[in-house]
C-alpha positions as CSV (number, residue, x, y, z in Angstrom):
1,M,50.8,-58.1,61.9
2,A,52.5,-55.9,64.4
3,K,50.9,-52.7,63.2
4,E,47.2,-52.0,63.1
5,M,45.6,-52.5,59.7
6,P,45.2,-49.3,57.8
7,D,41.8,-48.4,56.3
8,Y,43.3,-48.5,52.8
9,L,46.2,-50.3,51.1
10,Y,47.4,-49.8,47.5
11,H,48.2,-51.9,44.6
12,Y,49.8,-51.1,41.2
13,S,49.1,-53.2,38.1
14,P,49.7,-52.8,34.4
15,K,46.8,-51.1,32.5
16,E,46.4,-54.3,30.5
17,N,44.9,-55.8,33.7
18,R,42.4,-52.9,34.2
19,N,39.3,-54.6,32.8
20,S,39.9,-57.8,34.6
21,I,40.5,-56.0,38.0
22,I,37.4,-53.8,37.5
23,N,35.2,-56.8,36.5
24,N,36.7,-59.6,38.7
25,G,38.7,-57.9,41.5
26,L,42.3,-58.8,42.3
27,I,43.3,-62.4,41.9
28,G,46.6,-63.9,43.1
29,S,49.2,-64.9,40.5
30,H,49.3,-68.3,38.9
31,E,45.6,-69.2,39.1
32,G,45.2,-67.4,42.4
33,N,47.7,-69.5,44.3
34,W,50.1,-66.8,45.3
35,C,49.4,-63.8,47.6
36,I,48.4,-60.3,46.4
37,Y,51.0,-57.7,47.0
38,L,49.8,-54.4,48.5
39,A,51.4,-51.5,50.3
40,E,50.4,-48.9,52.9
41,S,51.7,-46.0,50.9
42,P,50.6,-45.3,47.3
43,E,54.1,-44.3,46.6
44,S,55.7,-47.6,47.6
45,W,55.8,-49.3,44.3
46,K,55.0,-46.4,41.9
47,R,56.2,-47.2,38.4
48,L,55.5,-45.6,35.0
49,G,52.9,-47.5,33.0
50,N,50.8,-48.8,35.9
51,D,47.3,-48.1,37.3
52,L,47.0,-47.4,41.0
53,Y,44.2,-49.1,43.0
54,R,43.1,-48.3,46.5
55,I,41.9,-51.3,48.5
56,N,39.3,-50.7,51.3
57,T,40.3,-53.2,54.0
58,E,37.4,-52.5,56.3
59,N,35.5,-55.8,55.5
60,L,38.6,-57.9,54.8
61,N,39.7,-60.2,57.6
62,P,42.9,-58.9,59.2
63,I,44.2,-62.4,59.7
64,D,44.5,-62.7,55.9
65,F,47.3,-60.1,55.8
66,T,50.9,-60.4,56.7
67,S,53.6,-57.9,56.3
68,A,57.4,-58.2,55.5
69,D,58.2,-55.8,58.3
70,E,56.6,-53.3,60.7
71,T,56.7,-50.4,58.1
72,M,54.0,-52.2,56.0
73,D,55.6,-51.0,52.8
74,E,55.1,-54.6,51.6
75,V,51.8,-56.3,52.6
76,F,50.7,-59.8,51.6
77,Y,47.1,-60.7,51.3
78,W,46.2,-64.4,51.5
79,G,42.3,-64.4,51.8
80,R,40.5,-66.9,49.5
81,I,37.3,-66.7,47.6
82,K,36.1,-69.9,45.8
83,G,39.5,-71.4,46.4
84,K,41.5,-68.6,44.9
85,I,43.4,-65.8,46.7
86,A,41.3,-62.8,45.7
87,I,40.0,-59.4,46.8
88,P,36.5,-58.7,45.6
89,K,36.0,-55.8,43.2
90,E,33.7,-54.1,45.7
91,Y,36.7,-53.2,47.8
92,I,38.8,-51.9,44.9
93,E,38.9,-48.4,43.5
94,L,41.0,-47.3,40.5
95,I,42.4,-44.0,41.6
96,E,45.1,-43.3,39.0
97,E,45.1,-44.5,35.4
98,D,48.2,-45.1,33.3
99,A,47.9,-42.3,30.8
100,R,50.1,-44.0,28.2
């Protein structure tokens, strides 16, 4: 990545995924084979009807991240746990709940 890794990145997900994310962390799509999409700004992908999570990157390996461009509006995480692309629940905080 051209830019230094920020301390926190953000992820939006439908509230239907809340219990799974809180209990299991974030797991890549399709059985964990695709990257996890994150953003440097909590406003980057804000949509109605989604929970907002803050990801602490301090203990995640910086080589597991790539970005689409230097703005880091779109950050891809490729790190694997037990063969699946995943971010452990210990690094994830629900900071805004979908109120609907």
